[in-house]
N, C-alpha and C positions, 0 to 999 in steps of 0.2 A: 168353248172358245170360239169367237169368231175370228176368221182368218180374212183380213182385208189389208188395204194399203198401209194404214196406220201401223199395223203390226210389223210389216216389212221395214217401214221407216224406222220403227224402234230397234228392229234387229240389225239395221245398217249404223244407227247412232252407236249401239252397243259395240259393234266391231270397231268402229272408229276410236272409241274411248280405250278399247282393248289394245288397239295398234299404237295409240299414244303412250299407254302405260308400258308396253314392250320396247318402245324406242326411247323411254324417258332417261333423263340423266341418272336418275336414282336406280333404275333397272340396270343400266350399263354399269353403274359403280358397284351394285350388288354382284354382278357376275364377275367383275374384276377381283372384288374382294373374295369370293368364293374360289376363284381360279387361284388366287395368291395362297390362299389358305390350303387348297388342295396340293400345291406345290411345295409347301413348307414343311421339311422333314422334322424340324424341332416342334413344330405345333402338332403335327400328327402323332409324334410320340407322345406328346403331353395328353392329347386326347385318348390315345390308347391306354395310357398310365391311369387316367381317370375312369375310363370305363372298366378297367380290370379292378380297381378299388372298389367301384360301385357295385360290381358283380359280388365281390368278396364280401362287402358290408350287407347287400341284401340278403345274403344266404343265412346271416346271424341276426338280422334286425328283427325278425319277428319274436325272437326269444329275449330281446332287451339285454339288460345288464346280466342276466343269468347265463348269456352265451359267453364262452371262453373267447378272449381277445376282442370283445365288443368294443370297449374303449379305444384299443389300438386300431381297429379297422375303421371305426368312425372317424378318429383322428387323422388316419392317413387318407381317408376319403376327402375330407375337408381340406388337407394340405395339398392334395393333387388338384382339387378343384381350383384352390386359389391359384396354384401354379400355373394352371391351363388358363384361368381367366386373365392373368397377367401378361400372357403372350400378346405381343403385338398384332400379329395376324388374326388371332382368335377375336381379339378384341375389335379389329378393323371390320372383319366379317359380321360381327354382332351389330356393330353400330350402323353398318349399311343395311342390314336386315332390318333393324328397328326404324331407320328412317324411311325405308321402303313401306314398311308396315303402316307407319303414321300416315303416309300419303294415300295408302288404299283405304285406311279408315276415315279420312277426310273426303275422298272421293265417294265413299259409300254413304257418308252423313250428307253430302250435298246431294246426290241422287235422291235420297230418301227424302229430305226435306223439300226438294222440289215436287215430289209427288204430294206429300202432306207433312205437316209440322207434327202429327200424331204418331208417325212411325218411329219406333226406337231401333236404332241401330247399334248392334254389339260390335265392338271393335276386336280386332285381334290381339290388342294390347290389354292386359289385365288392369293396367292403371289408366285407361283411357276415359272412361265415362263415370260420372257421379253415380250411376246406376250399381256400381261394384260394391257399394255399401262401406267404402274405406273411409277413414276419417278425412276431414277437409284438407289436412296437411298433405295426404297421400294422393289426392286426386289431381288428375292432369286432365283438363277438359279440352275437347278438341277445338273449341273457339280460340283458345289461347295458343294454339299451335300455328306454325307458320302456314302460309297460303301455299296451294298446290304449285309445284313448279313443272308446267309442261312446256 
């Protein structure tokens, strides 16, 4: 690797992009949602209940229907997951997290295509790119998402 002024310029530009990301509205929203989730006792109880149900189910999951209480543990897992997912603070955090991830995906895609159109960018979202192999109905393309908000 040749170290020259161009390398230092690229490093400065990367730092500028990182600082914009750190101070972006989406990052601030994500931090607020994370704080609200951490302070929500009902949400924390739901997360704990889900984790306990998950551990209990994982202990018998390998044995399938041969394990005693398999169906009951599976049902309880799904019920606690649904109960957790419907909590407004948990949902708000997940929504903020997803919005932030979409913006990171868009930034990565923009940087990669600025270098070369042949660079394939894997996104943090499983439904982001057509390369996931999902059916057309399930695919969400980066080009269809909103523009970067800095």
